[in-house]
N, C-alpha and C positions, 0 to 999 in steps of 0.2 A: 869798304876798306877795312882790313883787319889789322889790329895792333896788338900791343901787349895785353895779356890777360891776368887779372888779379882775382883771386878767390877769397871771399870773406866768410868765415865760419859763423854760423848762428847757433851753434850748440857746443857749450863748454869749451870754447876756444879751439876745437878741433878743425884743422884745415882739411876740407873734404876733397878738393880738386887734386887730381894726380900730378898736376904741374908742381906741386909742393913736395914731391919726393915720397919718402917711406910711408908717411901716414896715409896719403892719398892712394899710393900704390897698394897698400894693405887693404884699404877699403874696397878697391876695385877687384882684388883677388879673392876676398873672403865673402861669399854670398850671404853668410849668416850675420855679417855686420849690419847694424841699423843704418839705413840711409838717413842723412841729415840735411836739413834745409840749408841752402847756400845762396850767396850773392856773388856773381862774377862780374867784374867791371872790365870793359874793353873799349877801344876806340871804334866808333862807328863811321867816322869820316870827319871832314873839315868843311866849314863854311868858306865862301869865297874870300873872306878877310883873314882866313887862317885859323879861326876859332875851332878848337877840338870839340867834337860832339861825342859824348860817352854813352855807352849802352850798358844797362844793368840787366843781367840775366838772373831772374829769381827762379830757383828750383826748390820745390817742396819735397817732403819725405816720400811722396808717392811718385815722384818723377815728373809731375806736371811742371810746365815752364811758362813764365811770363817774361817778356823783354820790354824794357822801358828806356827810351833815350832822353837825353837832356834837351834836345831841340823840341820845343812845344810840350815837354813832359809827356811824350807820346808813347802809348802802348803800341808796339810794333808787331809783336807776336804773342799768341796765347795758345799753348798746346795742352789740349784736354782729351782724355780718353773717351772712346765710344763704348757701346754696350759689350763689345768684344775685347775691350782693353786697348784698342789701337788709338794712339794719340795723333791728333791732327791740329794744325793751326786754324783757328776759327775766326780770326779777325783780318780784315782787308788791310793792305798796306803795300810796301815796296821792299825789295831786297837790299837796296842801298839808300844812303842819305839823299842822294841826288833826286830820287823820286819825290821825296817829301818837300824838296825845295821848289818844285815846279808848281804848276797850277793844278791843285788837287783838293778834294772836298773834305779837308779836316780829318783825314783818316787817323783815328786813335788819339787825337790831340786833346789837351785840356784847352777849352775855349773860355774866353773872358776878356775884359772884365765882365762884360755882360753877354752871356751865352744867349742864343736866339736873337729875336728882332726887337728893335726900338723904332717906333714909327717916325719916319721923316728924319731920323737921326737927331731928335731933340727931346729933352726932358727938362723939367724945372724942379729944382731942389732948394728948399729954404728961400724961395723967392727969386732965385737966379736961374736963368736959362742956360743950358749947356748944349753945344752943338758937336755932333759926331760925324765921322765920315759915313756917307751913304753908299755902302758897298754891295747892296742887294736891292736893285731897283731903287725906289725912293727911300729905302729904309737902311738902318744900320744893322749889321749882322755879326754875331760872334766876336765882338770886341773891336771891329774896325779893320783897317788896312793891315796893321801889324799888331794883331791881338796876341793873347797868351800862347796861341798855337805857333807863332813865328818868332818867339824869343828863346834865348838860351837860359835854362834853369840850372841851378846848382844842385847836384845830387849827393846824397850821403846814405850809405847802407844803414839799415835799421835792424837791430838785434831783436827779432820777434820771438816770443815764447814758443809759438807753434807754427812757424812759417818763416818766409824770407821777405824782406821789404826794402824799399828805398824811399827816402824822403827828398822831395824836390822843392826848392824854394825860389821865389822870384820877387825882386823889388820893382814895383811899378811906380815911376816917379809922378809927382803931381802934374796933371795936364796931359799925360800920355794918352794919345788917341782921343783927347777932349775930356777925359774923366778927371774929376777933382780928387785931390788928396794923394799923399805918398802912401802907397798900399804895399804891405808885406804879406804875401800869400804863400801857402804851402799846400802840397798834396802828397800824401803818403800812400804808396801802393804796397799792399801786403798780400802775398800768395800764401794762404794758410795750408796746413797739412790736410784740411778737409776739403780741398779744392774750392776754396772761396777766394775771390779777388776783391779785397777791401780797398776802398778809396776814402781816405779821411782828409777833409779840407779844413784849413784854418786861415784866417786873415785878420789883420788890424790896419787901421788907418789913422792919420793925423788930422783929417778933415772929412766932413760928411761926404759920402760918395754912395754910388749904387753898385751892387755886386751880385752876379749870378754866374757861378762857375760850374762847369760840368765837363764830363768826358764824352768825346764824340767818336767812340769806337763803332765800327761797322761789323756786325756779327753775321756769320753764316754758320749755323751749328753743324751742317754737313761738312764744312771745310771751306776755307777761303778759296774762291775761284772755281767752285764746283757747280755753279749754276745759280738758279734763283732760290729765294726763300719763301715762295708763295704757298708751298705745302706745309710749312712749319706752323705749328698750332700755338696760338697766342691766347693767354688770359691776362686781362688788365683789371686790377682792383680799383676801378673808377666808375662811379655812377654818372659823372658829369664830364663835360669837356668845354673848351673855350673856342667858339667858332671864330673864323677869320674872314677878312675881306679878300678881294681879288689879288692883293699884294701880300697875302698871308700874315697880315697884322690882325691881332685879336680885336674883336669889336667891343670888348668889355663885358659881353654877356657870359653867363655861365649856364649851360643848358644840359638837360638830361640826355644820356646816350640812348635811352630806351627808344626803340623804333627807328634807329638810325644805323648806318654802316659803321658807326664808332662804338657799338656795343660789343665788347669782348668780355663781358662778365661770364658768359658761357664760352669755354675754350673753342676757338674757331680758327680755321686755316686763314693765314694772313691774306691770301689772294681770293678768298671766297666771294668777296663783295666788291671787287674792283670795278664792276660794271655799273655800280650805283650812281645815280645822277649827282649826288653830293660829292663824289670823288672825281668826276670826269674832268673838271677844269684843272685840277692840280695834277691828275694822273695817278693818284694813289694817296697814301697817308703821309701827311706832314702836319701834325696837329698835336696840341697840348691837351693832356687829360688831367682832370682834377682828382687826385688820389683820395681814396677813402681813408678815414682815420685821422689822427691828430698830427699835423705837421710838427716836426721837431722830435717825434718819436720814431724809432726804427720799426718799419712794418713792411709787409709784402706789397710790392707794387705791381709786379708782372711775373709771368711764368711762360716760357717758350719751350716747346718740345719739337725735336726733329724726328719724324717717323722713320727715316732711313737709318740714321746712325744710332738712335736711341738717346742721344745727348739731350739733357734738359738744363735750362738756365733759369734760375729765379733771380729777380732783382728786388733787393730790399733797400729802403732809403728813409732818411729823415726829411726829405724835401716834400713840398706840397704838390708838385706836379711831375709829369713825365711826358716827354715828346716822343711820339712814334713817327719815325721817318723810314721809308722803305726804299731808299736809294733811287728815287725817281729821276735824279739828275745824272745817273750813270747811263752810258749807252754803248759800252764796249770799246770806247776809244782809249780808255786808261788801261795800260798794261801793268799789272801788279806783280806780285811774287811769282817766281818760277815761270814768268812769261804768260800768265793767265790774263785774259781780257775780262774786265769786270762789267757784266751786263746790267741793264736796267733791272731793278728788283733783285740784284745780286747780294743784298745784305739788308739787315734792318738795324736801326739805331733806336735805343731806348735811353734817352738823355734825361736823367733826373735833374729837376730844376725848379726854380720859381717860374711863374707864368710869363710868357712873352709880353713885352711892353708894359711890365708892371709899373715902372716909374710914372707912366701916364694914366694909370687906372687906380685911383685910391681905394676901390673896392677889392683889389687883389692883395694878397699878402705882401707886406712891405719888403723891398730889397735894399733899404737904406742901411748903411753901416756907418756908425758915428765913432769919434774918438772915445777911447775907454771901453768900447765894446769889442768882443771877440766873435768873429764869424766862425761857425763850426757846423759842418754837415758831414754825413757819412752815407756812402752807397756801397752795397755789397752785391757782387755777382756770384751766385752760388751754383756750382756745377755738379751734375750727377749723370748717370747713364743707366737706362733700364732696357 
């Protein structure tokens, strides 16, 4: 559903969009004019109760585009050039809001309060046990029945010095989905002029709670809906991983990747080792890696290259871990953008995070947020083409 369009300038107050008359028209006619980053705001659709969902279109000085909607603070499109300069949308999703309202696997959404799994939907904090919805077999997954991916966030354009941004905020009331504390959380998406998509997270609470927020974008660097990602080359800056049981809950162990199909310290095709015994039960990768370096400092976590298009993506983060998931739950039944059927292995996710089930493992980095503290994390997806 298309509605009225508003353009917000991010450079010296100049309105870039042609819908604003002479300034925009002049920019369109004079190729020598410098392209400026912009944010455009439009209606993406309405929820069944009539709530309007807005879409923020971020365009940087190079013409790359990211689109983010207020439902689920979801990244719906990401247009990045290949080695020949041709731009293509590289994230899975839907053409309309209705697709996101159906049964779909968190395409592009912000998930929380607790991204990933919590065993049996239970954790104890300060001597009190909390119970959550078990929406993934016996476990809680990605915040519950109505997590951050299914609520409406409030959006506000951000005036970035070298790019276009939108800040989305949400108030999660005490007891929502079983989690304690009134939580105020924000995520700011910024598409920089260097083709970086930055995600900055902050949160505060009035009662001790647990928090693990991440973005759940499904990437295919050749282009969304173009086939599988099994030939894309992956490097992970991780010497260790956290093994799981049959329900994909971490055992509490932290083991070396050496000698296992989880070793991506040497760049390797994602599908090169799918026949390994350690992957057969799950059908592929759905596992947390322990990132090298100091958590809380921004460092390289992963690098992916698509041999066909030449696109490369680096993931930088302050988080201690990253979840590699290769869309093993897709089977061609979901019809996405432009009528494309999304197949098994049709995308990969690299979810920067704290470790799964951390509230139940004291040896893992803490996910507890207390009153007076400010939760702050950053993840950057850096794009190039060779």
